[in-house]
Structures are given as structure tokens and as C-alpha cells.
BANUPA-807887 format. One record per residue (C-alpha): residue number from 1; x, y, z. Coordinates in nm, 3 decimals. Layout:
<pts>
PT     i         x         y         z
PT   NUM         X         Y         Z
...
</pts>
This chain:
<pts>
PT     i         x         y         z
PT     1     6.117   -12.221   -10.345
PT     2     6.374   -12.076   -10.586
PT     3     6.617   -12.011   -10.302
PT     4     6.595   -12.372   -10.188
PT     5     6.665   -12.499   -10.539
PT     6     6.961   -12.261   -10.564
PT     7     7.084   -12.381   -10.226
PT     8     7.058   -12.746   -10.332
PT     9     7.243   -12.667   -10.655
PT    10     7.525   -12.488   -10.470
PT    11     7.551   -12.772   -10.218
PT    12     7.568   -13.028   -10.501
PT    13     7.844   -12.831   -10.673
PT    14     8.033   -12.816   -10.341
PT    15     8.003   -13.192   -10.288
PT    16     8.123   -13.253   -10.643
PT    17     8.420   -13.024   -10.581
PT    18     8.514   -13.200   -10.258
PT    19     8.483   -13.551   -10.397
PT    20     8.658   -13.500   -10.731
PT    21     8.941   -13.256   -10.657
PT    22     9.284   -13.359   -10.535
PT    23     9.412   -13.010   -10.458
PT    24     9.367   -12.916   -10.092
PT    25     9.273   -12.556   -10.171
PT    26     9.001   -12.670   -10.414
PT    27     8.864   -12.905   -10.147
PT    28     8.846   -12.619    -9.898
PT    29     8.667   -12.406   -10.159
PT    30     8.410   -12.683   -10.203
PT    31     8.353   -12.699    -9.828
PT    32     8.306   -12.322    -9.815
PT    33     8.055   -12.345   -10.101
PT    34     7.859   -12.610    -9.910
PT    35     7.856   -12.394    -9.596
PT    36     7.729   -12.096    -9.795
PT    37     7.454   -12.313    -9.942
PT    38     7.350   -12.410    -9.590
PT    39     7.343   -12.041    -9.494
PT    40     7.118   -11.964    -9.787
PT    41     6.893   -12.252    -9.687
PT    42     6.871   -12.130    -9.325
PT    43     6.774   -11.778    -9.428
PT    44     6.526   -11.888    -9.696
PT    45     6.344   -12.134    -9.471
PT    46     6.330   -11.889    -9.183
PT    47     6.199   -11.611    -9.407
PT    48     5.924   -11.833    -9.544
PT    49     5.814   -12.001    -9.219
PT    50     5.851   -11.722    -8.964
PT    51     5.905   -11.388    -9.139
PT    52     5.908   -11.186    -8.815
PT    53     6.190   -11.381    -8.649
PT    54     6.559   -11.376    -8.731
PT    55     6.658   -11.723    -8.614
PT    56     6.774   -11.824    -8.962
PT    57     7.004   -11.523    -8.979
PT    58     7.145   -11.604    -8.635
PT    59     7.220   -11.962    -8.739
PT    60     7.377   -11.830    -9.059
PT    61     7.599   -11.595    -8.856
PT    62     7.719   -11.890    -8.646
PT    63     7.793   -12.090    -8.960
PT    64     7.990   -11.794    -9.100
PT    65     8.197   -11.781    -8.780
PT    66     8.267   -12.154    -8.797
PT    67     8.353   -12.127    -9.168
PT    68     8.598   -11.845    -9.097
PT    69     8.769   -12.050    -8.825
PT    70     8.778   -12.353    -9.054
PT    71     8.929   -12.149    -9.335
PT    72     9.200   -12.005    -9.107
PT    73     9.301   -12.343    -8.970
PT    74     9.273   -12.512    -9.309
PT    75     9.488   -12.258    -9.488
PT    76     9.744   -12.266    -9.205
PT    77     9.769   -12.645    -9.246
PT    78     9.797   -12.612    -9.623
PT    79    10.078   -12.356    -9.590
PT    80    10.263   -12.580    -9.344
PT    81    10.226   -12.880    -9.575
PT    82    10.340   -12.676    -9.876
PT    83    10.649   -12.558    -9.688
PT    84    10.746   -12.916    -9.605
PT    85    10.652   -13.096    -9.928
PT    86    10.630   -12.818   -10.193
PT    87    10.291   -12.948   -10.311
PT    88     9.934   -12.954   -10.183
PT    89     9.805   -13.266   -10.355
PT    90     9.607   -13.463   -10.097
PT    91     9.708   -13.798   -10.247
PT    92    10.073   -13.728   -10.173
PT    93    10.024   -13.612    -9.814
PT    94     9.985   -13.950    -9.647
PT    95    10.326   -13.906    -9.483
PT    96    10.162   -13.707    -9.200
PT    97    10.038   -14.020    -9.027
PT    98    10.393   -14.150    -8.967
</pts>
């Protein structure tokens, strides 16, 4: 039960970080925090329901792979935006749609 509460707390902190920050790097950090909270939730639920199976760890490994790919692509986009605009404030990056 303590792991689920910790997971919910980490996920809430991640949501707060995504919704309140204007810096693109801080938003990506909030998303990574939410993904890590989901990993903790997968492992804790799997360990409590079926202790002899490793399905929660397998799901967590897939989430880690997706998070790594998301971080690579996200940071590549942030670097490209910074090179063009010299800032990474998401409010000022609406020029990309033109």
C-alpha cells in the first residue's frame, strides 16, 4: 500500500510540473516523473497480486524503453528549437505551426 501512495504522490507531482511549467525541459522532466510513477505502480501491483510472475517488471521495462525514446526525441526537438529561437519557453514557440 505504501508503494501505491508513493506512486500516486510522484504522479501528482509530475502532473503539477507539466501543467504549471513553461520551460520545455521542465515539462519533459514532469513527464518522466509520471512515467516512473507508473513503473512503480506496475511493479508494486504485480508484486502484491502475483508474486511469482514478473509481468509488472516486463511492463515497466517497456515503459522505460518508451520513456528513453521520448526523451531522445524530446531533447532533440528542444535543441533544434533553442538553436532557432534561443529560448525554450513553450509560450513563445507557437511559430512552429506556420
